[in-house]
CHARMM internal coordinates of N, CA and C (Angstrom, degrees):
IC EDIT
DIST 1 N 1 CA 1.4492
DIST 1 CA 1 C 1.5309
ANGL 1 N 1 CA 1 C 107.50
DIST 1 C 2 N 1.3244
ANGL 1 CA 1 C 2 N 118.42
DIHE 1 N 1 CA 1 C 2 N -87.45
DIST 2 N 2 CA 1.4514
ANGL 1 C 2 N 2 CA 122.56
DIHE 1 CA 1 C 2 N 2 CA 173.02
DIST 2 CA 2 C 1.5241
ANGL 2 N 2 CA 2 C 116.35
DIHE 1 C 2 N 2 CA 2 C 62.55
DIST 2 C 3 N 1.2977
ANGL 2 CA 2 C 3 N 116.08
DIHE 2 N 2 CA 2 C 3 N -179.83
DIST 3 N 3 CA 1.4663
ANGL 2 C 3 N 3 CA 127.86
DIHE 2 CA 2 C 3 N 3 CA 172.31
DIST 3 CA 3 C 1.5244
ANGL 3 N 3 CA 3 C 116.38
DIHE 2 C 3 N 3 CA 3 C 78.86
DIST 3 C 4 N 1.2973
ANGL 3 CA 3 C 4 N 120.22
DIHE 3 N 3 CA 3 C 4 N 9.59
DIST 4 N 4 CA 1.4640
ANGL 3 C 4 N 4 CA 120.01
DIHE 3 CA 3 C 4 N 4 CA 173.84
DIST 4 CA 4 C 1.5290
ANGL 4 N 4 CA 4 C 107.52
DIHE 3 C 4 N 4 CA 4 C -124.71
DIST 4 C 5 N 1.3083
ANGL 4 CA 4 C 5 N 115.45
DIHE 4 N 4 CA 4 C 5 N 150.55
DIST 5 N 5 CA 1.4546
ANGL 4 C 5 N 5 CA 120.77
DIHE 4 CA 4 C 5 N 5 CA -179.36
DIST 5 CA 5 C 1.5175
ANGL 5 N 5 CA 5 C 109.39
DIHE 4 C 5 N 5 CA 5 C -102.29
DIST 5 C 6 N 1.3111
ANGL 5 CA 5 C 6 N 114.56
DIHE 5 N 5 CA 5 C 6 N 137.57
DIST 6 N 6 CA 1.4575
ANGL 5 C 6 N 6 CA 120.82
DIHE 5 CA 5 C 6 N 6 CA 174.74
DIST 6 CA 6 C 1.5175
ANGL 6 N 6 CA 6 C 105.78
DIHE 5 C 6 N 6 CA 6 C -134.39
DIST 6 C 7 N 1.3107
ANGL 6 CA 6 C 7 N 116.85
DIHE 6 N 6 CA 6 C 7 N 147.18
DIST 7 N 7 CA 1.4551
ANGL 6 C 7 N 7 CA 119.92
DIHE 6 CA 6 C 7 N 7 CA -176.02
DIST 7 CA 7 C 1.5230
ANGL 7 N 7 CA 7 C 110.57
DIHE 6 C 7 N 7 CA 7 C -133.46
DIST 7 C 8 N 1.3093
ANGL 7 CA 7 C 8 N 114.47
DIHE 7 N 7 CA 7 C 8 N 82.66
DIST 8 N 8 CA 1.4648
ANGL 7 C 8 N 8 CA 120.26
DIHE 7 CA 7 C 8 N 8 CA 175.95
DIST 8 CA 8 C 1.5260
ANGL 8 N 8 CA 8 C 107.26
DIHE 7 C 8 N 8 CA 8 C -84.53
DIST 8 C 9 N 1.3191
ANGL 8 CA 8 C 9 N 115.81
DIHE 8 N 8 CA 8 C 9 N 131.93
DIST 9 N 9 CA 1.4655
ANGL 8 C 9 N 9 CA 121.51
DIHE 8 CA 8 C 9 N 9 CA 178.82
DIST 9 CA 9 C 1.5274
ANGL 9 N 9 CA 9 C 108.89
DIHE 8 C 9 N 9 CA 9 C -91.63
DIST 9 C 10 N 1.3372
ANGL 9 CA 9 C 10 N 116.32
DIHE 9 N 9 CA 9 C 10 N 158.94
DIST 10 N 10 CA 1.4683
ANGL 9 C 10 N 10 CA 120.65
DIHE 9 CA 9 C 10 N 10 CA 178.34
DIST 10 CA 10 C 1.5297
ANGL 10 N 10 CA 10 C 110.92
DIHE 9 C 10 N 10 CA 10 C -54.69
DIST 10 C 11 N 1.3366
ANGL 10 CA 10 C 11 N 116.58
DIHE 10 N 10 CA 10 C 11 N -37.61
DIST 11 N 11 CA 1.4657
ANGL 10 C 11 N 11 CA 120.73
DIHE 10 CA 10 C 11 N 11 CA -178.91
DIST 11 CA 11 C 1.5381
ANGL 11 N 11 CA 11 C 112.10
DIHE 10 C 11 N 11 CA 11 C -67.58
DIST 11 C 12 N 1.3258
ANGL 11 CA 11 C 12 N 117.23
DIHE 11 N 11 CA 11 C 12 N -17.66
DIST 12 N 12 CA 1.4676
ANGL 11 C 12 N 12 CA 122.16
DIHE 11 CA 11 C 12 N 12 CA -179.56
DIST 12 CA 12 C 1.5250
ANGL 12 N 12 CA 12 C 112.75
DIHE 11 C 12 N 12 CA 12 C -102.46
DIST 12 C 13 N 1.3250
ANGL 12 CA 12 C 13 N 116.84
DIHE 12 N 12 CA 12 C 13 N -2.20
DIST 13 N 13 CA 1.4635
ANGL 12 C 13 N 13 CA 121.71
DIHE 12 CA 12 C 13 N 13 CA -173.12
DIST 13 CA 13 C 1.5220
ANGL 13 N 13 CA 13 C 112.93
DIHE 12 C 13 N 13 CA 13 C -57.11
DIST 13 C 14 N 1.3105
ANGL 13 CA 13 C 14 N 117.37
DIHE 13 N 13 CA 13 C 14 N -48.03
DIST 14 N 14 CA 1.4637
ANGL 13 C 14 N 14 CA 120.89
DIHE 13 CA 13 C 14 N 14 CA -178.33
DIST 14 CA 14 C 1.5269
ANGL 14 N 14 CA 14 C 111.74
DIHE 13 C 14 N 14 CA 14 C -60.32
DIST 14 C 15 N 1.3261
ANGL 14 CA 14 C 15 N 116.32
DIHE 14 N 14 CA 14 C 15 N -45.64
DIST 15 N 15 CA 1.4671
ANGL 14 C 15 N 15 CA 121.19
DIHE 14 CA 14 C 15 N 15 CA 178.77
DIST 15 CA 15 C 1.5170
ANGL 15 N 15 CA 15 C 111.25
DIHE 14 C 15 N 15 CA 15 C -62.52
DIST 15 C 16 N 1.3241
ANGL 15 CA 15 C 16 N 116.74
DIHE 15 N 15 CA 15 C 16 N -43.41
DIST 16 N 16 CA 1.4583
ANGL 15 C 16 N 16 CA 121.22
DIHE 15 CA 15 C 16 N 16 CA -179.10
DIST 16 CA 16 C 1.5261
ANGL 16 N 16 CA 16 C 110.51
DIHE 15 C 16 N 16 CA 16 C -64.01
DIST 16 C 17 N 1.3244
ANGL 16 CA 16 C 17 N 116.78
DIHE 16 N 16 CA 16 C 17 N -44.09
DIST 17 N 17 CA 1.4699
ANGL 16 C 17 N 17 CA 120.53
DIHE 16 CA 16 C 17 N 17 CA 179.12
DIST 17 CA 17 C 1.5252
ANGL 17 N 17 CA 17 C 111.12
DIHE 16 C 17 N 17 CA 17 C -63.94
DIST 17 C 18 N 1.3312
ANGL 17 CA 17 C 18 N 116.87
DIHE 17 N 17 CA 17 C 18 N -41.16
DIST 18 N 18 CA 1.4663
ANGL 17 C 18 N 18 CA 120.35
DIHE 17 CA 17 C 18 N 18 CA 177.12
DIST 18 CA 18 C 1.5268
ANGL 18 N 18 CA 18 C 110.90
DIHE 17 C 18 N 18 CA 18 C -60.04
DIST 18 C 19 N 1.3202
ANGL 18 CA 18 C 19 N 116.81
DIHE 18 N 18 CA 18 C 19 N -43.00
DIST 19 N 19 CA 1.4669
ANGL 18 C 19 N 19 CA 121.05
DIHE 18 CA 18 C 19 N 19 CA 179.14
DIST 19 CA 19 C 1.5293
ANGL 19 N 19 CA 19 C 110.33
DIHE 18 C 19 N 19 CA 19 C -62.25
DIST 19 C 20 N 1.3222
ANGL 19 CA 19 C 20 N 116.76
DIHE 19 N 19 CA 19 C 20 N -46.90
DIST 20 N 20 CA 1.4651
ANGL 19 C 20 N 20 CA 120.73
DIHE 19 CA 19 C 20 N 20 CA -178.49
DIST 20 CA 20 C 1.5270
ANGL 20 N 20 CA 20 C 110.24
DIHE 19 C 20 N 20 CA 20 C -63.38
DIST 20 C 21 N 1.3267
ANGL 20 CA 20 C 21 N 117.42
DIHE 20 N 20 CA 20 C 21 N -43.80
DIST 21 N 21 CA 1.4751
ANGL 20 C 21 N 21 CA 120.32
DIHE 20 CA 20 C 21 N 21 CA 177.35
DIST 21 CA 21 C 1.5266
ANGL 21 N 21 CA 21 C 110.99
DIHE 20 C 21 N 21 CA 21 C -59.95
DIST 21 C 22 N 1.3275
ANGL 21 CA 21 C 22 N 117.34
DIHE 21 N 21 CA 21 C 22 N -39.68
DIST 22 N 22 CA 1.4696
ANGL 21 C 22 N 22 CA 119.88
DIHE 21 CA 21 C 22 N 22 CA -179.86
DIST 22 CA 22 C 1.5306
ANGL 22 N 22 CA 22 C 110.82
DIHE 21 C 22 N 22 CA 22 C -66.14
DIST 22 C 23 N 1.3337
ANGL 22 CA 22 C 23 N 117.22
DIHE 22 N 22 CA 22 C 23 N -35.09
DIST 23 N 23 CA 1.4635
ANGL 22 C 23 N 23 CA 120.28
DIHE 22 CA 22 C 23 N 23 CA 177.60
DIST 23 CA 23 C 1.5241
ANGL 23 N 23 CA 23 C 110.98
DIHE 22 C 23 N 23 CA 23 C -68.58
DIST 23 C 24 N 1.3353
ANGL 23 CA 23 C 24 N 116.97
DIHE 23 N 23 CA 23 C 24 N -41.44
DIST 24 N 24 CA 1.4659
ANGL 23 C 24 N 24 CA 120.33
DIHE 23 CA 23 C 24 N 24 CA 175.90
DIST 24 CA 24 C 1.5265
ANGL 24 N 24 CA 24 C 110.32
DIHE 23 C 24 N 24 CA 24 C -59.19
DIST 24 C 25 N 1.3277
ANGL 24 CA 24 C 25 N 116.81
DIHE 24 N 24 CA 24 C 25 N -42.47
DIST 25 N 25 CA 1.4651
ANGL 24 C 25 N 25 CA 121.39
DIHE 24 CA 24 C 25 N 25 CA -177.72
DIST 25 CA 25 C 1.5264
ANGL 25 N 25 CA 25 C 111.84
DIHE 24 C 25 N 25 CA 25 C -69.74
DIST 25 C 26 N 1.3158
ANGL 25 CA 25 C 26 N 117.62
DIHE 25 N 25 CA 25 C 26 N -35.89
DIST 26 N 26 CA 1.4632
ANGL 25 C 26 N 26 CA 122.01
DIHE 25 CA 25 C 26 N 26 CA -174.69
DIST 26 CA 26 C 1.5277
ANGL 26 N 26 CA 26 C 113.35
DIHE 25 C 26 N 26 CA 26 C -83.66
DIST 26 C 27 N 1.3293
ANGL 26 CA 26 C 27 N 117.34
DIHE 26 N 26 CA 26 C 27 N -27.58
DIST 27 N 27 CA 1.4642
ANGL 26 C 27 N 27 CA 120.67
DIHE 26 CA 26 C 27 N 27 CA -172.61
DIST 27 CA 27 C 1.5230
ANGL 27 N 27 CA 27 C 110.14
DIHE 26 C 27 N 27 CA 27 C -134.34
DIST 27 C 28 N 1.3179
ANGL 27 CA 27 C 28 N 117.49
DIHE 27 N 27 CA 27 C 28 N 112.32
DIST 28 N 28 CA 1.4637
ANGL 27 C 28 N 28 CA 120.88
DIHE 27 CA 27 C 28 N 28 CA -178.89
DIST 28 CA 28 C 1.5200
ANGL 28 N 28 CA 28 C 112.03
DIHE 27 C 28 N 28 CA 28 C -65.44
DIST 28 C 29 N 1.3134
ANGL 28 CA 28 C 29 N 117.38
DIHE 28 N 28 CA 28 C 29 N -21.99
DIST 29 N 29 CA 1.4677
ANGL 28 C 29 N 29 CA 122.12
DIHE 28 CA 28 C 29 N 29 CA -177.40
DIST 29 CA 29 C 1.5203
ANGL 29 N 29 CA 29 C 112.91
DIHE 28 C 29 N 29 CA 29 C -91.38
DIST 29 C 30 N 1.3145
ANGL 29 CA 29 C 30 N 117.97
DIHE 29 N 29 CA 29 C 30 N -7.61
DIST 30 N 30 CA 1.4668
ANGL 29 C 30 N 30 CA 122.09
DIHE 29 CA 29 C 30 N 30 CA -174.51
DIST 30 CA 30 C 1.5055
ANGL 30 N 30 CA 30 C 110.22
DIHE 29 C 30 N 30 CA 30 C -73.88
DIST 30 C 31 N 1.2808
ANGL 30 CA 30 C 31 N 119.99
DIHE 30 N 30 CA 30 C 31 N 135.78
DIST 31 N 31 CA 1.4430
ANGL 30 C 31 N 31 CA 134.19
DIHE 30 CA 30 C 31 N 31 CA 9.27
DIST 31 CA 31 C 1.5297
ANGL 31 N 31 CA 31 C 115.26
DIHE 30 C 31 N 31 CA 31 C -95.87
DIST 31 C 32 N 1.2424
ANGL 31 CA 31 C 32 N 121.95
DIHE 31 N 31 CA 31 C 32 N 33.71
DIST 32 N 32 CA 1.4783
ANGL 31 C 32 N 32 CA 128.56
DIHE 31 CA 31 C 32 N 32 CA 175.86
DIST 32 CA 32 C 1.5206
ANGL 32 N 32 CA 32 C 112.43
DIHE 31 C 32 N 32 CA 32 C 101.45
DIST 32 C 33 N 1.3119
ANGL 32 CA 32 C 33 N 117.32
DIHE 32 N 32 CA 32 C 33 N -64.61
DIST 33 N 33 CA 1.4622
ANGL 32 C 33 N 33 CA 120.02
DIHE 32 CA 32 C 33 N 33 CA -177.00
DIST 33 CA 33 C 1.5248
ANGL 33 N 33 CA 33 C 110.21
DIHE 32 C 33 N 33 CA 33 C -102.08
DIST 33 C 34 N 1.3197
ANGL 33 CA 33 C 34 N 116.00
DIHE 33 N 33 CA 33 C 34 N 128.77
DIST 34 N 34 CA 1.4599
ANGL 33 C 34 N 34 CA 122.81
DIHE 33 CA 33 C 34 N 34 CA 176.52
DIST 34 CA 34 C 1.5257
ANGL 34 N 34 CA 34 C 113.61
DIHE 33 C 34 N 34 CA 34 C 46.65
DIST 34 C 35 N 1.3232
ANGL 34 CA 34 C 35 N 117.96
DIHE 34 N 34 CA 34 C 35 N 60.85
DIST 35 N 35 CA 1.4680
ANGL 34 C 35 N 35 CA 119.43
DIHE 34 CA 34 C 35 N 35 CA -176.26
DIST 35 CA 35 C 1.5257
ANGL 35 N 35 CA 35 C 113.59
DIHE 34 C 35 N 35 CA 35 C -60.12
DIST 35 C 36 N 1.3118
ANGL 35 CA 35 C 36 N 117.83
DIHE 35 N 35 CA 35 C 36 N -33.42
DIST 36 N 36 CA 1.4670
ANGL 35 C 36 N 36 CA 119.45
DIHE 35 CA 35 C 36 N 36 CA 178.87
DIST 36 CA 36 C 1.5172
ANGL 36 N 36 CA 36 C 111.94
DIHE 35 C 36 N 36 CA 36 C -64.42
DIST 36 C 37 N 1.3113
ANGL 36 CA 36 C 37 N 116.39
DIHE 36 N 36 CA 36 C 37 N -45.95
DIST 37 N 37 CA 1.4660
ANGL 36 C 37 N 37 CA 121.45
DIHE 36 CA 36 C 37 N 37 CA 178.36
DIST 37 CA 37 C 1.5329
ANGL 37 N 37 CA 37 C 110.43
DIHE 36 C 37 N 37 CA 37 C -66.32
DIST 37 C 38 N 1.3348
ANGL 37 CA 37 C 38 N 116.74
DIHE 37 N 37 CA 37 C 38 N -39.81
DIST 38 N 38 CA 1.4667
ANGL 37 C 38 N 38 CA 120.45
DIHE 37 CA 37 C 38 N 38 CA 178.55
DIST 38 CA 38 C 1.5300
ANGL 38 N 38 CA 38 C 110.33
DIHE 37 C 38 N 38 CA 38 C -61.43
DIST 38 C 39 N 1.3116
ANGL 38 CA 38 C 39 N 116.80
DIHE 38 N 38 CA 38 C 39 N -41.00
DIST 39 N 39 CA 1.4670
ANGL 38 C 39 N 39 CA 120.45
DIHE 38 CA 38 C 39 N 39 CA -179.28
DIST 39 CA 39 C 1.5332
ANGL 39 N 39 CA 39 C 110.58
DIHE 38 C 39 N 39 CA 39 C -67.53
DIST 39 C 40 N 1.3247
ANGL 39 CA 39 C 40 N 116.85
DIHE 39 N 39 CA 39 C 40 N -41.21
DIST 40 N 40 CA 1.4697
ANGL 39 C 40 N 40 CA 119.54
DIHE 39 CA 39 C 40 N 40 CA 177.67
DIST 40 CA 40 C 1.5321
ANGL 40 N 40 CA 40 C 110.89
DIHE 39 C 40 N 40 CA 40 C -61.16
DIST 40 C 41 N 1.3220
ANGL 40 CA 40 C 41 N 116.03
DIHE 40 N 40 CA 40 C 41 N -44.78
DIST 41 N 41 CA 1.4675
ANGL 40 C 41 N 41 CA 119.30
DIHE 40 CA 40 C 41 N 41 CA 178.76
DIST 41 CA 41 C 1.5234
ANGL 41 N 41 CA 41 C 111.26
DIHE 40 C 41 N 41 CA 41 C -66.02
DIST 41 C 42 N 1.3329
ANGL 41 CA 41 C 42 N 117.26
DIHE 41 N 41 CA 41 C 42 N -37.82
DIST 42 N 42 CA 1.4659
ANGL 41 C 42 N 42 CA 120.51
DIHE 41 CA 41 C 42 N 42 CA 177.56
DIST 42 CA 42 C 1.5228
ANGL 42 N 42 CA 42 C 110.32
DIHE 41 C 42 N 42 CA 42 C -58.63
DIST 42 C 43 N 1.3317
ANGL 42 CA 42 C 43 N 116.50
DIHE 42 N 42 CA 42 C 43 N -43.66
DIST 43 N 43 CA 1.4674
ANGL 42 C 43 N 43 CA 120.09
DIHE 42 CA 42 C 43 N 43 CA -179.69
DIST 43 CA 43 C 1.5257
ANGL 43 N 43 CA 43 C 111.62
DIHE 42 C 43 N 43 CA 43 C -60.09
DIST 43 C 44 N 1.3298
ANGL 43 CA 43 C 44 N 117.28
DIHE 43 N 43 CA 43 C 44 N -29.74
DIST 44 N 44 CA 1.4596
ANGL 43 C 44 N 44 CA 121.24
DIHE 43 CA 43 C 44 N 44 CA 178.60
DIST 44 CA 44 C 1.5301
ANGL 44 N 44 CA 44 C 112.88
DIHE 43 C 44 N 44 CA 44 C -84.57
DIST 44 C 45 N 1.3243
ANGL 44 CA 44 C 45 N 117.02
DIHE 44 N 44 CA 44 C 45 N -27.04
DIST 45 N 45 CA 1.4708
ANGL 44 C 45 N 45 CA 120.83
DIHE 44 CA 44 C 45 N 45 CA -169.85
DIST 45 CA 45 C 1.5269
ANGL 45 N 45 CA 45 C 114.41
DIHE 44 C 45 N 45 CA 45 C -108.33
DIST 45 C 46 N 1.3164
ANGL 45 CA 45 C 46 N 117.91
DIHE 45 N 45 CA 45 C 46 N 6.10
DIST 46 N 46 CA 1.4670
ANGL 45 C 46 N 46 CA 119.94
DIHE 45 CA 45 C 46 N 46 CA -176.38
DIST 46 CA 46 C 1.5295
ANGL 46 N 46 CA 46 C 113.74
DIHE 45 C 46 N 46 CA 46 C -81.83
DIST 46 C 47 N 1.3124
ANGL 46 CA 46 C 47 N 117.62
DIHE 46 N 46 CA 46 C 47 N 1.58
DIST 47 N 47 CA 1.4549
ANGL 46 C 47 N 47 CA 121.11
DIHE 46 CA 46 C 47 N 47 CA -174.87
DIST 47 CA 47 C 1.5143
ANGL 47 N 47 CA 47 C 116.44
DIHE 46 C 47 N 47 CA 47 C -79.18
DIST 47 C 48 N 1.3236
ANGL 47 CA 47 C 48 N 117.32
DIHE 47 N 47 CA 47 C 48 N -18.49
DIST 48 N 48 CA 1.4706
ANGL 47 C 48 N 48 CA 119.01
DIHE 47 CA 47 C 48 N 48 CA 179.51
DIST 48 CA 48 C 1.5237
ANGL 48 N 48 CA 48 C 109.30
DIHE 47 C 48 N 48 CA 48 C -144.82
DIST 48 C 49 N 1.3125
ANGL 48 CA 48 C 49 N 115.02
DIHE 48 N 48 CA 48 C 49 N 154.97
DIST 49 N 49 CA 1.4691
ANGL 48 C 49 N 49 CA 120.01
DIHE 48 CA 48 C 49 N 49 CA 179.71
DIST 49 CA 49 C 1.5283
ANGL 49 N 49 CA 49 C 110.47
DIHE 48 C 49 N 49 CA 49 C -64.53
DIST 49 C 50 N 1.3151
ANGL 49 CA 49 C 50 N 117.23
DIHE 49 N 49 CA 49 C 50 N -38.14
DIST 50 N 50 CA 1.4644
ANGL 49 C 50 N 50 CA 120.40
DIHE 49 CA 49 C 50 N 50 CA 179.84
DIST 50 CA 50 C 1.5214
ANGL 50 N 50 CA 50 C 110.49
DIHE 49 C 50 N 50 CA 50 C -60.67
DIST 50 C 51 N 1.3210
ANGL 50 CA 50 C 51 N 116.96
DIHE 50 N 50 CA 50 C 51 N -48.46
DIST 51 N 51 CA 1.4646
ANGL 50 C 51 N 51 CA 121.04
DIHE 50 CA 50 C 51 N 51 CA 179.73
DIST 51 CA 51 C 1.5312
ANGL 51 N 51 CA 51 C 110.80
DIHE 50 C 51 N 51 CA 51 C -64.87
DIST 51 C 52 N 1.3241
ANGL 51 CA 51 C 52 N 117.06
DIHE 51 N 51 CA 51 C 52 N -40.06
DIST 52 N 52 CA 1.4595
ANGL 51 C 52 N 52 CA 119.55
DIHE 51 CA 51 C 52 N 52 CA -179.37
DIST 52 CA 52 C 1.5288
ANGL 52 N 52 CA 52 C 111.10
DIHE 51 C 52 N 52 CA 52 C -66.82
DIST 52 C 53 N 1.3150
ANGL 52 CA 52 C 53 N 117.63
DIHE 52 N 52 CA 52 C 53 N -36.32
DIST 53 N 53 CA 1.4676
ANGL 52 C 53 N 53 CA 120.27
DIHE 52 CA 52 C 53 N 53 CA 175.75
DIST 53 CA 53 C 1.5275
ANGL 53 N 53 CA 53 C 110.43
DIHE 52 C 53 N 53 CA 53 C -60.11
DIST 53 C 54 N 1.3199
ANGL 53 CA 53 C 54 N 116.92
DIHE 53 N 53 CA 53 C 54 N -42.59
DIST 54 N 54 CA 1.4630
ANGL 53 C 54 N 54 CA 121.31
DIHE 53 CA 53 C 54 N 54 CA 178.10
DIST 54 CA 54 C 1.5274
ANGL 54 N 54 CA 54 C 109.50
DIHE 53 C 54 N 54 CA 54 C -62.54
DIST 54 C 55 N 1.3246
ANGL 54 CA 54 C 55 N 116.53
DIHE 54 N 54 CA 54 C 55 N -44.57
DIST 55 N 55 CA 1.4694
ANGL 54 C 55 N 55 CA 120.80
DIHE 54 CA 54 C 55 N 55 CA 179.15
DIST 55 CA 55 C 1.5259
ANGL 55 N 55 CA 55 C 110.49
DIHE 54 C 55 N 55 CA 55 C -59.64
DIST 55 C 56 N 1.3211
ANGL 55 CA 55 C 56 N 117.07
DIHE 55 N 55 CA 55 C 56 N -47.54
DIST 56 N 56 CA 1.4704
ANGL 55 C 56 N 56 CA 121.27
DIHE 55 CA 55 C 56 N 56 CA -178.87
DIST 56 CA 56 C 1.5245
ANGL 56 N 56 CA 56 C 111.08
DIHE 55 C 56 N 56 CA 56 C -60.56
DIST 56 C 57 N 1.3155
ANGL 56 CA 56 C 57 N 115.94
DIHE 56 N 56 CA 56 C 57 N -43.71
DIST 57 N 57 CA 1.4625
ANGL 56 C 57 N 57 CA 119.68
DIHE 56 CA 56 C 57 N 57 CA -178.70
DIST 57 CA 57 C 1.5217
ANGL 57 N 57 CA 57 C 111.54
DIHE 56 C 57 N 57 CA 57 C -65.93
DIST 57 C 58 N 1.3196
ANGL 57 CA 57 C 58 N 116.53
DIHE 57 N 57 CA 57 C 58 N -28.63
DIST 58 N 58 CA 1.4658
ANGL 57 C 58 N 58 CA 120.53
DIHE 57 CA 57 C 58 N 58 CA 179.18
DIST 58 CA 58 C 1.5266
ANGL 58 N 58 CA 58 C 111.57
DIHE 57 C 58 N 58 CA 58 C -79.56
DIST 58 C 59 N 1.3216
ANGL 58 CA 58 C 59 N 117.86
DIHE 58 N 58 CA 58 C 59 N -43.13
DIST 59 N 59 CA 1.4610
ANGL 58 C 59 N 59 CA 121.17
DIHE 58 CA 58 C 59 N 59 CA -167.32
DIST 59 CA 59 C 1.5223
ANGL 59 N 59 CA 59 C 116.00
DIHE 58 C 59 N 59 CA 59 C -103.37
DIST 59 C 60 N 1.3142
ANGL 59 CA 59 C 60 N 118.92
DIHE 59 N 59 CA 59 C 60 N -26.08
DIST 60 N 60 CA 1.4628
ANGL 59 C 60 N 60 CA 120.11
DIHE 59 CA 59 C 60 N 60 CA -173.42
DIST 60 CA 60 C 1.5213
ANGL 60 N 60 CA 60 C 111.28
DIHE 59 C 60 N 60 CA 60 C -96.82
DIST 60 C 61 N 1.3447
ANGL 60 CA 60 C 61 N 114.81
DIHE 60 N 60 CA 60 C 61 N 144.52
DIST 61 N 61 CA 1.4652
ANGL 60 C 61 N 61 CA 118.41
DIHE 60 CA 60 C 61 N 61 CA 174.39
DIST 61 CA 61 C 1.5341
ANGL 61 N 61 CA 61 C 108.24
DIHE 60 C 61 N 61 CA 61 C -85.67
DIST 61 C 62 N 1.3103
ANGL 61 CA 61 C 62 N 116.14
DIHE 61 N 61 CA 61 C 62 N 177.87
DIST 62 N 62 CA 1.4655
ANGL 61 C 62 N 62 CA 121.02
DIHE 61 CA 61 C 62 N 62 CA -175.23
DIST 62 CA 62 C 1.5262
ANGL 62 N 62 CA 62 C 111.38
DIHE 61 C 62 N 62 CA 62 C -57.73
DIST 62 C 63 N 1.3209
ANGL 62 CA 62 C 63 N 117.34
DIHE 62 N 62 CA 62 C 63 N -46.16
DIST 63 N 63 CA 1.4719
ANGL 62 C 63 N 63 CA 120.50
DIHE 62 CA 62 C 63 N 63 CA -178.56
DIST 63 CA 63 C 1.5248
ANGL 63 N 63 CA 63 C 111.24
DIHE 62 C 63 N 63 CA 63 C -64.40
DIST 63 C 64 N 1.3116
ANGL 63 CA 63 C 64 N 117.08
DIHE 63 N 63 CA 63 C 64 N -40.67
DIST 64 N 64 CA 1.4596
ANGL 63 C 64 N 64 CA 120.05
DIHE 63 CA 63 C 64 N 64 CA 179.33
DIST 64 CA 64 C 1.5270
ANGL 64 N 64 CA 64 C 110.87
DIHE 63 C 64 N 64 CA 64 C -65.66
DIST 64 C 65 N 1.3252
ANGL 64 CA 64 C 65 N 117.43
DIHE 64 N 64 CA 64 C 65 N -39.54
DIST 65 N 65 CA 1.4717
ANGL 64 C 65 N 65 CA 120.97
DIHE 64 CA 64 C 65 N 65 CA 176.02
DIST 65 CA 65 C 1.5309
ANGL 65 N 65 CA 65 C 110.71
DIHE 64 C 65 N 65 CA 65 C -61.97
DIST 65 C 66 N 1.3260
ANGL 65 CA 65 C 66 N 116.34
DIHE 65 N 65 CA 65 C 66 N -43.39
DIST 66 N 66 CA 1.4648
ANGL 65 C 66 N 66 CA 120.17
DIHE 65 CA 65 C 66 N 66 CA -179.71
DIST 66 CA 66 C 1.5297
ANGL 66 N 66 CA 66 C 110.27
DIHE 65 C 66 N 66 CA 66 C -62.69
DIST 66 C 67 N 1.3196
ANGL 66 CA 66 C 67 N 117.70
DIHE 66 N 66 CA 66 C 67 N -43.35
DIST 67 N 67 CA 1.4755
ANGL 66 C 67 N 67 CA 120.37
DIHE 66 CA 66 C 67 N 67 CA 179.39
DIST 67 CA 67 C 1.5172
ANGL 67 N 67 CA 67 C 111.28
DIHE 66 C 67 N 67 CA 67 C -64.45
DIST 67 C 68 N 1.3311
ANGL 67 CA 67 C 68 N 116.41
DIHE 67 N 67 CA 67 C 68 N -39.71
DIST 68 N 68 CA 1.4621
ANGL 67 C 68 N 68 CA 120.16
DIHE 67 CA 67 C 68 N 68 CA 177.42
DIST 68 CA 68 C 1.5215
ANGL 68 N 68 CA 68 C 109.97
DIHE 67 C 68 N 68 CA 68 C -62.97
DIST 68 C 69 N 1.3163
ANGL 68 CA 68 C 69 N 117.95
DIHE 68 N 68 CA 68 C 69 N -47.33
DIST 69 N 69 CA 1.4587
ANGL 68 C 69 N 69 CA 120.88
DIHE 68 CA 68 C 69 N 69 CA -179.91
DIST 69 CA 69 C 1.5198
ANGL 69 N 69 CA 69 C 111.57
DIHE 68 C 69 N 69 CA 69 C -61.04
DIST 69 C 70 N 1.3310
ANGL 69 CA 69 C 70 N 117.40
DIHE 69 N 69 CA 69 C 70 N -38.40
DIST 70 N 70 CA 1.4676
ANGL 69 C 70 N 70 CA 120.23
DIHE 69 CA 69 C 70 N 70 CA 178.32
DIST 70 CA 70 C 1.5209
ANGL 70 N 70 CA 70 C 111.62
DIHE 69 C 70 N 70 CA 70 C -67.40
DIST 70 C 71 N 1.3283
ANGL 70 CA 70 C 71 N 117.11
DIHE 70 N 70 CA 70 C 71 N -30.98
DIST 71 N 71 CA 1.4781
ANGL 70 C 71 N 71 CA 120.78
DIHE 70 CA 70 C 71 N 71 CA -178.31
DIST 71 CA 71 C 1.5256
ANGL 71 N 71 CA 71 C 112.07
DIHE 70 C 71 N 71 CA 71 C -73.12
DIST 71 C 72 N 1.3320
ANGL 71 CA 71 C 72 N 116.67
DIHE 71 N 71 CA 71 C 72 N -19.45
DIST 72 N 72 CA 1.4642
ANGL 71 C 72 N 72 CA 119.27
DIHE 71 CA 71 C 72 N 72 CA -179.55
DIST 72 CA 72 C 1.4894
ANGL 72 N 72 CA 72 C 108.04
DIHE 71 C 72 N 72 CA 72 C -112.07
END
COOR INIT
IC SEED 1 N 1 CA 1 C
IC BUILD
């Protein structure tokens, strides 16, 4: 996916992770491409805002990034 910038702050990390987990639970196809691999990487990268920003930029499309930003 890639090519969009997202800037989750450490103070928003918990909210962002909760949102992403809820999307995984609600939609088996989320985040569109290779959801199984995306979920495995999320489990490894959810520990810091910096890592989560990298994950989002890799796996989420523009609309998904916008929805995530609105949720936090």
